[in-house]
Structure formats: structure tokens, C-alpha cells
C-alpha positions as semicolon CSV with decimal commas, in nm:
position;residue;x (nm);y (nm);z (nm)
1;X;-5,698;-0,983;-4,968
2;X;-5,987;-1,106;-4,750
3;X;-6,083;-0,951;-4,417
4;X;-5,956;-1,130;-4,109
5;X;-6,028;-1,070;-3,742
6;X;-5,800;-1,064;-3,438
7;X;-5,804;-0,953;-3,074
8;X;-5,541;-0,766;-2,877
9;X;-5,467;-0,509;-2,606
10;X;-5,420;-0,137;-2,672
11;X;-5,071;-0,045;-2,551
12;X;-5,049;0,309;-2,692
13;X;-5,311;0,569;-2,777
14;X;-5,228;0,889;-2,964
15;X;-5,582;1,004;-3,037
16;X;-5,577;0,906;-3,403
17;X;-5,368;0,588;-3,409
18;X;-5,373;0,302;-3,161
19;X;-5,097;0,048;-3,114
20;X;-5,244;-0,295;-3,043
21;X;-5,042;-0,587;-2,910
22;X;-5,159;-0,914;-3,066
23;X;-4,969;-1,241;-3,018
24;X;-4,646;-1,051;-2,959
25;X;-4,688;-0,830;-3,267
26;X;-4,752;-0,455;-3,248
27;X;-5,006;-0,336;-3,503
28;X;-5,104;0,023;-3,588
29;X;-5,483;0,051;-3,587
30;X;-5,749;0,312;-3,642
31;X;-6,100;0,323;-3,499
32;X;-6,386;0,227;-3,727
33;X;-6,627;0,519;-3,759
34;X;-6,923;0,343;-3,598
35;X;-6,723;0,275;-3,281
36;X;-6,664;0,645;-3,220
37;X;-7,035;0,698;-3,155
38;X;-7,015;0,490;-2,838
39;X;-6,784;0,744;-2,674
40;X;-6,987;1,059;-2,719
41;X;-6,926;1,170;-2,357
42;X;-6,561;1,079;-2,364
43;X;-6,271;1,251;-2,533
44;X;-6,116;0,911;-2,601
45;X;-6,341;0,614;-2,686
46;X;-6,047;0,369;-2,688
47;X;-5,779;0,380;-2,417
48;X;-5,462;0,205;-2,314
49;X;-5,547;-0,124;-2,146
50;X;-5,859;-0,187;-2,352
51;X;-5,905;-0,537;-2,490
52;X;-6,022;-0,485;-2,847
53;X;-6,152;-0,680;-3,144
54;X;-6,001;-0,574;-3,474
55;X;-6,006;-0,660;-3,840
56;X;-5,764;-0,626;-4,125
57;X;-5,955;-0,503;-4,428
58;X;-5,901;-0,582;-4,795
59;X;-5,652;-0,294;-4,825
60;X;-5,442;-0,428;-4,539
61;X;-5,545;-0,158;-4,290
62;X;-5,612;-0,255;-3,927
63;X;-5,936;-0,131;-3,771
64;X;-6,065;-0,151;-3,412
65;X;-6,428;-0,257;-3,438
66;X;-6,526;-0,340;-3,078
67;X;-6,412;-0,308;-2,715
68;X;-6,447;-0,583;-2,455
69;X;-6,640;-0,453;-2,149
70;X;-6,393;-0,290;-1,909
71;X;-6,357;-0,435;-1,560
72;X;-6,247;-0,095;-1,430
73;X;-6,086;0,231;-1,538
74;X;-5,951;0,558;-1,403
75;X;-6,148;0,856;-1,527
76;X;-6,139;1,233;-1,480
77;X;-6,325;1,532;-1,616
78;X;-6,184;1,654;-1,946
79;X;-5,939;1,939;-1,904
80;X;-6,162;2,186;-2,089
81;X;-6,406;2,167;-1,792
82;X;-6,683;2,032;-2,012
83;X;-6,920;1,752;-1,921
84;X;-6,701;1,516;-2,118
85;X;-6,478;1,266;-1,948
86;X;-6,124;1,155;-2,019
87;X;-6,039;0,793;-1,937
88;X;-5,675;0,757;-1,839
89;X;-5,645;0,377;-1,858
90;X;-5,859;0,063;-1,833
91;X;-5,839;-0,291;-1,694
92;X;-5,571;-0,226;-1,434
93;X;-5,482;-0,421;-1,121
94;X;-5,349;-0,129;-0,919
95;X;-5,243;0,234;-0,935
96;X;-4,924;0,396;-0,810
97;X;-4,957;0,769;-0,743
98;X;-4,629;0,959;-0,736
99;X;-4,634;1,255;-0,500
100;X;-4,366;1,512;-0,420
101;X;-4,388;1,753;-0,128
102;X;-4,126;1,980;-0,286
103;X;-3,979;2,032;-0,633
104;X;-4,264;2,041;-0,734
105;X;-4,529;2,039;-0,463
106;X;-4,824;1,805;-0,516
107;X;-5,146;1,955;-0,379
108;X;-5,316;1,728;-0,125
109;X;-5,650;1,796;-0,292
110;X;-5,510;1,644;-0,612
111;X;-5,406;1,335;-0,414
112;X;-5,752;1,309;-0,260
113;X;-5,932;1,343;-0,593
114;X;-5,720;1,067;-0,745
115;X;-5,783;0,841;-0,444
116;X;-6,159;0,904;-0,458
117;X;-6,175;0,803;-0,824
118;X;-5,979;0,484;-0,760
119;X;-6,199;0,401;-0,459
120;X;-6,506;0,446;-0,679
121;X;-6,377;0,186;-0,927
122;X;-6,224;-0,042;-0,661
123;X;-5,866;0,008;-0,779
124;X;-5,604;-0,035;-0,502
125;X;-5,364;0,259;-0,472
126;X;-5,015;0,283;-0,328
127;X;-4,875;0,632;-0,278
128;X;-4,511;0,674;-0,377
129;X;-4,351;0,965;-0,194
130;X;-4,093;1,048;-0,460
131;X;-3,765;1,244;-0,454
132;X;-3,750;1,152;-0,087
133;X;-3,389;1,272;-0,069
134;X;-3,519;1,627;-0,130
135;X;-3,807;1,622;0,118
136;X;-3,810;1,754;0,476
137;X;-3,848;1,484;0,741
138;X;-4,126;1,669;0,926
139;X;-4,326;1,712;0,604
140;X;-4,289;1,343;0,525
141;X;-4,407;1,249;0,875
142;X;-4,708;1,480;0,843
143;X;-4,804;1,333;0,506
144;X;-4,781;0,980;0,641
145;X;-4,997;1,077;0,939
146;X;-5,278;1,172;0,700
147;X;-5,284;0,871;0,467
148;X;-5,145;0,568;0,648
149;X;-5,408;0,562;0,928
150;X;-5,687;0,544;0,668
151;X;-5,536;0,245;0,492
152;X;-5,309;0,376;0,218
153;X;-4,957;0,241;0,193
154;X;-4,693;0,513;0,152
155;X;-4,357;0,410;0,004
156;X;-4,064;0,651;0,011
157;X;-3,864;0,639;-0,312
158;X;-3,573;0,814;-0,478
159;X;-3,453;0,746;-0,830
160;X;-3,131;0,928;-0,738
161;X;-3,029;0,725;-0,432
162;X;-3,220;0,407;-0,515
163;X;-3,421;0,415;-0,192
164;X;-3,750;0,229;-0,229
165;X;-3,681;0,123;-0,589
166;X;-3,677;-0,246;-0,501
167;X;-4,007;-0,212;-0,312
168;X;-4,170;-0,054;-0,618
169;X;-4,022;-0,326;-0,841
170;X;-4,183;-0,591;-0,622
171;X;-4,521;-0,415;-0,650
172;X;-4,506;-0,420;-1,029
173;X;-4,426;-0,787;-1,095
174;X;-4,719;-0,977;-1,242
175;X;-4,962;-0,685;-1,230
176;X;-5,096;-0,429;-1,475
177;X;-5,014;-0,102;-1,304
178;X;-5,113;0,257;-1,375
179;X;-4,839;0,507;-1,283
180;X;-4,971;0,860;-1,241
181;X;-4,890;1,198;-1,090
182;X;-4,830;1,564;-1,165
183;X;-4,573;1,667;-1,423
184;X;-4,221;1,676;-1,285
185;X;-4,263;1,428;-1,001
186;X;-4,019;1,189;-1,167
187;X;-4,237;0,910;-1,306
188;X;-4,023;0,841;-1,613
189;X;-3,695;0,868;-1,422
190;X;-3,818;0,621;-1,161
191;X;-3,938;0,374;-1,423
192;X;-3,601;0,381;-1,599
193;X;-3,431;0,314;-1,265
194;X;-3,654;0,010;-1,218
195;X;-3,612;-0,119;-1,574
196;X;-3,340;0,061;-1,777
197;X;-3,448;-0,119;-2,096
198;X;-3,770;0,081;-2,116
199;X;-3,751;0,377;-2,354
200;X;-3,931;0,645;-2,155
201;X;-3,858;1,014;-2,201
202;X;-3,748;1,224;-1,905
203;X;-3,735;1,598;-1,844
204;X;-3,654;1,864;-1,588
205;X;-3,846;2,105;-1,369
206;X;-3,921;2,444;-1,522
207;X;-3,701;2,701;-1,348
208;X;-3,950;2,982;-1,396
209;X;-4,255;2,819;-1,239
210;X;-4,106;2,525;-1,043
211;X;-4,351;2,295;-1,217
212;X;-4,283;1,988;-1,422
213;X;-4,253;1,981;-1,797
214;X;-4,464;1,721;-1,976
215;X;-4,230;1,450;-2,103
216;X;-4,475;1,165;-2,163
217;X;-4,696;1,282;-2,452
218;X;-4,930;0,984;-2,481
219;X;-5,031;0,705;-2,244
220;X;-4,826;0,394;-2,313
221;X;-4,823;0,041;-2,173
222;X;-4,482;-0,119;-2,128
223;X;-4,455;-0,498;-2,080
224;X;-4,215;-0,573;-1,795
225;X;-3,934;-0,827;-1,811
226;X;-4,057;-1,025;-1,510
227;X;-4,424;-1,022;-1,602
228;X;-4,692;-0,760;-1,573
229;X;-4,715;-0,425;-1,746
230;X;-4,671;-0,062;-1,655
231;X;-4,892;0,215;-1,796
232;X;-4,708;0,547;-1,802
233;X;-4,933;0,852;-1,844
234;X;-4,877;1,219;-1,926
235;X;-4,842;1,437;-1,618
236;X;-5,179;1,554;-1,489
237;X;-5,232;1,910;-1,364
238;X;-5,585;1,873;-1,232
239;X;-5,822;1,592;-1,152
240;X;-6,188;1,687;-1,185
241;X;-6,435;1,424;-1,070
242;X;-6,704;1,296;-1,302
243;X;-6,979;1,033;-1,278
244;X;-6,974;1,041;-0,895
245;X;-7,303;1,157;-0,745
246;X;-7,291;1,410;-0,464
247;X;-7,465;1,181;-0,216
248;X;-7,214;0,902;-0,295
249;X;-6,896;1,107;-0,260
250;X;-6,835;1,037;0,108
251;X;-6,847;0,662;0,040
252;X;-6,505;0,697;-0,125
253;X;-6,337;0,848;0,181
254;X;-6,250;0,540;0,393
255;X;-6,240;0,736;0,719
256;X;-6,584;0,886;0,652
257;X;-6,724;0,544;0,572
258;X;-6,591;0,424;0,908
259;X;-6,783;0,684;1,105
260;X;-7,069;0,762;0,867
261;X;-7,268;0,452;0,958
262;X;-7,330;0,606;1,302
263;X;-7,490;0,927;1,172
264;X;-7,844;1,004;1,288
265;X;-7,975;1,045;0,933
266;X;-7,921;0,787;0,661
267;X;-7,884;1,061;0,399
268;X;-7,644;1,273;0,603
269;X;-7,414;1,488;0,390
270;X;-7,169;1,534;0,681
271;X;-7,174;1,910;0,643
272;X;-7,437;2,050;0,883
273;X;-7,675;1,783;1,011
274;X;-7,729;1,723;1,385
275;X;-7,607;1,388;1,508
276;X;-7,339;1,361;1,239
277;X;-7,077;1,110;1,352
278;X;-6,832;1,225;1,085
279;X;-6,834;1,585;1,208
280;X;-6,799;1,460;1,566
281;X;-6,493;1,257;1,464
282;X;-6,355;1,564;1,286
283;X;-6,392;1,776;1,600
284;X;-6,225;1,502;1,804
285;X;-5,925;1,502;1,569
286;X;-5,998;1,152;1,440
287;X;-6,048;1,272;1,081
288;X;-5,792;1,490;0,905
289;X;-5,907;1,850;0,861
290;X;-5,725;1,864;0,527
291;X;-5,905;1,555;0,400
292;X;-6,238;1,699;0,514
293;X;-6,158;2,026;0,334
294;X;-6,095;1,824;0,018
295;X;-6,436;1,662;0,060
296;X;-6,607;2,001;0,092
297;X;-6,426;2,137;-0,214
298;X;-6,528;1,836;-0,420
299;X;-6,888;1,883;-0,310
300;X;-6,877;2,252;-0,402
301;X;-6,646;2,280;-0,702
302;X;-6,773;1,979;-0,892
303;X;-7,146;2,016;-0,828
304;X;-7,223;2,192;-1,157
305;X;-7,051;1,916;-1,355
306;X;-7,271;1,640;-1,214
307;X;-7,584;1,774;-1,383
């Protein structure tokens, strides 16, 4: 049997095997050894969404031999707090971030870290305020007051009542979409409400810790009936930044970019300098204190990982 080459898109990544969609056929592939060397700083050299070049060898095995340059990706620091990165997905048109204010509570700093990473790679984000039937109206209003004025769309959804499901459906059609969020926010349940034909596992909240159980084990891309594709990812507990320089960080906060151009010093860090327009806007209540606290924590907590 002679070698033959083909191209496709990675639709599932387990760490050892990769499912590649090629001309409507799903093929189980492995990575050729040489390719692994290209991902020395990453825990996963090939990710869902990658366009790959493959070959079928003389034994009939399928091997990924090259990756087409990515137009974008969502990346975070590997969970072991090393200098390695973990790429969540590549070549996406948009991201949907599921957030719950209760059952379980999504930390605003987690939201801000996800938004910063997407801003850095120019990936549009819509925030889905999930399980809206369980959330307090005043908490919802407060959340909206933080994110809508700086340009993020917030859609209220409930897989139980159906509220917002049609709006999310409309966002998905014709686009490759990354769906992300903490464990237990209801990603899989919402996706099944949108398209019941998709075989996505669901789970419950842990009674002992009020946190979500991981139900999606590996990132998977699901083609949608009306065009487009949805990438479902395992629930994420933390979101450490990587490959964002300290002096660039404020560029990925839209509200800081708005005021930062007026600072006295071009290299202002917006933490202590005189004539800082960002700090003036903060004192005037024009920038959210919680968002600014997230910025300071990212500057402080992540500094040692940028070296």
C-alpha cells in the first residue's frame, strides 16, 4: 500500500489520538514524531480547529505531518502553573463564554482573563448569562452594568425555560464558535437544547462544594445542521495568561484603551503615574473598580510567568 496525502480539520483531540474530518469522513490520526518538536512550549501541539496535512502510511495508519498556520487561537497557561501553554482551540470566528452568578458562581476575574485573551487574538466574545431563571435580578443588572458599557454583548439564557436559546442559535449559524466556561455552568445542557441531535454529555453540580463536575473530557468540534460548527471544551477552573507582555496588558481592556491615550506618559502602567487618565476615570466612576482590580491582579499574579 503506497503512502497518500490528505488534508482535514481536527474535530477531536484526546492527547494521543486526533479525529480529523476529511471530505465528510472521520479518520483517527496520530502525530508524527517530528511534529511534536514544534510544540515544546505547549502541552498540546495539535488542537481542535487546526487545519492539518496528513498521510496514510504503507501500514494503513493515518499520521498528522503538518499544521496550517493558525489565524487565531485561545490560549491559557497550563494548569500545572509551568511556563507551558495550553491551546484550547484554533481558527475560530467567535467565542461564547457561559457565566453563572449562582449555582455555581463564576468569578469576575475569570471572566476578565478570558476576555483579555480573546481581545489579544482579536476573537469576538459574547457573554451568555446562563441559568438566568436561577439568578437574582439585581445581580444580573450589576453584571450587565460592568460589561455592556465597554462593548460586550450579554445574552440571558436558560436551558430549562428556553429563554435566549433562539438568540444563541442565531449566533451559531455559519460560524465556528468556541463555547467555554467553568464546570457546571450548563454548556452541554444548553447545546443539547439548541441541537438535540448532538451527543454531548451532561452532569450535575457537586452538592458538597457547589462546583460543577467535568462532563466534557476532551475538546470536540460538532458540525451544526444549519452550517457552522461548535467547539465544546472541558470546564475550565482557572485561566492564567501567557504570552501577553506586562506593558501590553492594558491594551486588552477596552475601557482602558479608551482613556489610556490621554495619559501624560506613553509608557504609563496606570498604577501610580501622575497624569494618568485611566486612574482619573476610575476615580470618576467611569471605569469599573472590579475590572481595574482584575487588571492589577493580572499584573501581579502573572508577572513571574512572563519571564
